[in-house]
C-alpha positions as CSV (number, residue, x, y, z in Angstrom):
1,M,217.6,179.8,236.8
2,A,219.1,176.4,236.0
3,G,217.8,174.7,233.0
4,L,219.2,177.2,230.5
5,I,221.8,176.2,227.9
6,S,225.3,176.9,228.9
7,G,226.3,180.4,228.0
8,E,222.7,181.7,227.9
9,L,221.5,184.5,230.2
10,S,218.8,183.9,232.7
11,H,215.5,185.8,232.6
12,N,217.1,188.6,234.8
13,G,220.0,189.0,232.4
14,T,222.7,187.3,234.5
15,P,224.8,184.3,233.3
16,D,223.6,180.9,234.4
17,V,225.9,179.4,237.1
18,N,224.3,176.0,237.2
19,S,224.8,174.9,233.6
20,S,226.7,171.7,234.6
21,K,223.5,169.8,235.5
22,S,222.6,166.7,233.6
23,S,220.1,166.7,230.7
24,K,217.5,164.9,232.8
25,D,217.9,167.4,235.7
26,N,217.5,170.3,233.2
27,Q,214.4,168.7,231.7
28,E,212.8,168.1,235.2
29,E,213.5,171.7,236.2
30,T,212.1,173.0,232.9
31,L,208.8,171.3,233.7
32,G,208.7,173.1,237.0
33,R,208.7,176.6,235.3
34,W,205.9,178.4,233.5
35,Y,208.1,180.5,231.3
36,M,210.0,178.5,228.6
37,S,211.7,179.5,225.4
38,R,210.3,178.4,222.1
39,K,213.2,175.9,221.8
40,E,212.4,174.4,225.2
41,I,208.7,174.0,224.3
42,E,209.5,172.4,220.9
43,E,212.1,170.0,222.3
44,N,210.3,169.0,225.6
45,S,206.7,168.9,224.5
46,P,204.8,165.8,225.8
47,S,203.1,165.7,222.4
48,R,206.5,165.2,220.7
49,K,207.2,162.2,222.9
50,D,203.9,160.7,221.8
51,G,204.7,161.1,218.1
52,V,203.0,164.4,217.3
53,D,205.3,166.4,215.1
54,L,205.9,170.2,215.5
55,K,203.8,171.1,212.5
56,K,200.8,169.1,213.7
57,E,201.1,170.4,217.3
58,T,201.2,174.0,215.9
59,Y,198.0,173.3,214.0
60,L,196.3,171.9,217.1
61,R,197.3,174.9,219.2
62,K,195.9,177.3,216.6
63,S,192.8,175.2,216.3
64,Y,191.9,175.4,220.0
65,C,192.7,179.1,220.1
66,T,190.3,179.7,217.2
67,F,187.7,177.5,219.0
68,L,188.1,179.4,222.2
69,Q,187.7,182.8,220.4
70,D,184.5,181.5,218.8
71,L,183.2,180.0,222.1
72,G,184.0,183.2,224.0
73,M,182.2,185.4,221.5
74,R,179.1,183.3,221.5
75,L,179.1,183.2,225.3
76,K,179.5,187.0,225.2
77,V,182.5,187.0,227.6
78,P,185.1,189.8,227.5
79,Q,188.3,189.3,225.5
80,V,190.3,189.1,228.8
81,T,188.3,185.9,229.7
82,I,189.0,184.4,226.3
83,A,192.7,185.2,226.6
84,T,192.8,183.6,230.0
85,A,191.2,180.5,228.6
86,I,193.8,180.4,225.9
87,I,196.6,180.7,228.5
88,F,195.1,177.9,230.5
89,C,195.1,175.7,227.4
90,H,198.6,176.5,226.5
91,R,199.8,175.7,230.1
92,F,197.8,172.5,230.1
93,F,199.4,171.3,226.9
94,L,202.9,172.2,228.2
95,R,202.4,169.3,230.6
96,Q,200.1,167.0,228.8
97,S,200.1,165.5,225.3
98,H,197.7,166.5,222.5
99,A,197.8,162.8,221.6
100,K,196.1,161.8,224.9
101,N,193.7,164.7,225.3
102,D,190.9,166.1,223.2
103,R,191.8,169.7,222.6
104,R,188.2,170.9,222.4
105,T,187.2,169.3,225.6
106,I,190.1,170.8,227.4
107,A,189.4,174.2,225.8
108,T,185.8,174.0,227.0
109,V,186.9,173.3,230.5
110,C,189.5,176.2,230.3
111,M,186.7,178.6,229.2
112,F,184.5,177.6,232.1
113,L,187.4,178.1,234.6
114,A,188.6,181.3,232.9
115,G,185.1,182.7,233.4
116,K,185.3,182.0,237.1
117,V,188.8,183.5,237.4
118,E,188.0,186.6,235.5
119,E,184.7,187.0,237.4
120,T,182.6,186.6,234.2
121,P,181.2,183.2,234.9
122,R,178.8,181.4,232.7
123,P,176.7,178.4,233.8
124,L,178.5,175.1,232.9
125,K,175.4,174.0,231.0
126,D,175.7,177.1,228.7
127,V,179.4,176.6,228.1
128,I,178.8,172.9,227.2
129,L,175.8,173.7,224.9
130,V,177.6,176.4,223.0
131,S,180.8,174.2,222.7
132,Y,178.8,171.3,221.4
133,E,177.1,173.5,218.9
134,I,180.4,174.8,217.6
135,I,181.9,171.3,217.4
136,H,178.9,169.9,215.6
137,K,178.0,173.0,213.5
138,K,177.4,170.9,210.4
139,D,174.7,168.9,212.1
140,P,171.6,171.1,212.6
141,A,170.0,168.6,215.0
142,A,173.0,168.6,217.3
143,A,171.8,171.5,219.5
144,Q,168.5,169.7,220.2
145,R,170.2,166.4,220.8
146,I,172.5,167.8,223.5
147,K,169.7,169.7,225.1
148,Q,167.7,166.5,225.4
149,K,170.6,164.7,227.1
């Protein structure tokens, strides 16, 4: 369980014995794990390295969670599928920057994949149509435009 700060306990409650590793080694090892502390996420976020501050990143995370909840409800998928899509998004943005990826596009893909994983699949066409309608909800002609494409 290397990658913990000296003196902290590992996830199983035992003291960390590998705390003498360099900062770069710790950062690389942190990226190989799925479970990170809030501090690790805040300090090692790819978005932070691309100039997105913590407040903005928190807003973006809440934004795609709300988007996924709305998308899932409109697609009539179970809450478990929506939660899986949210987890996929969170995991994606642990490794990739918000500055380089459109959160709604990633969220749409995550919903499609979550449907498959949770055995509640929806056709890709339907997921894209509903997503487009949510994104362009202020434009009444948007739904027709995407259907024509």
